[in-house]
C-alpha positions in Angstrom: 23.3 -16.1 -30.8 20.7 -18.0 -28.6 21.7 -16.3 -25.5 21.7 -13.3 -26.8 17.9 -14.0 -27.8 16.5 -15.0 -24.8 18.5 -12.5 -22.4 16.3 -10.2 -25.4 13.1 -11.8 -24.3 13.8 -11.8 -20.5 14.9 -8.5 -19.8 11.0 -7.8 -22.3 9.4 -9.9 -19.7 11.0 -7.6 -17.1 10.2 -4.3 -17.7 6.5 -5.8 -19.2 6.6 -7.2 -15.3 7.2 -4.5 -13.4 5.0 -1.9 -15.8 2.3 -4.2 -14.8 3.1 -4.1 -11.0 2.8 -0.2 -11.2 -0.4 -0.2 -13.0 -1.8 -2.4 -10.6 -0.5 -0.3 -8.0 -1.5 3.1 -9.0 -4.8 0.9 -9.9 -5.9 -0.2 -6.1 -4.3 2.6 -4.1 -6.9 4.2 -1.5 -8.1 7.8 -1.9 -6.4 10.0 0.3 -9.5 11.8 1.7 -10.7 8.6 2.9 -7.0 7.3 4.2 -7.1 10.7 5.9 -10.6 10.2 7.7 -9.8 6.4 8.1 -6.4 7.5 9.7 -8.8 10.3 12.4 -11.2 8.0 12.9 -8.8 5.6 14.3 -6.8 7.9 17.0 -10.4 9.6 17.7 -11.6 5.5 19.2 -8.0 5.0 21.1 -7.8 8.5 22.5 -12.0 7.1 23.3 -10.1 4.2 24.8 -7.3 6.1 26.9 -9.4 8.2 28.0 -12.1 6.2 29.7 -9.5 2.8 31.0 -7.2 6.2 32.1 -9.7 6.5 35.3 -9.9 2.5 35.2 -5.6 2.2 35.7 -5.5 5.2 38.6 
């Protein structure tokens, strides 16, 4: 009898923890626009770096 109660309590805690985790991930998510700008900036920097080092390697 007591094990059934603890099993239900543990399942309830697990469900609450999963929902809390999902909500935190949704709240702290980076916006698509910000992520796209960061990615474009990184690609431009890599292109400039490769272009600058192209003459050094040859």
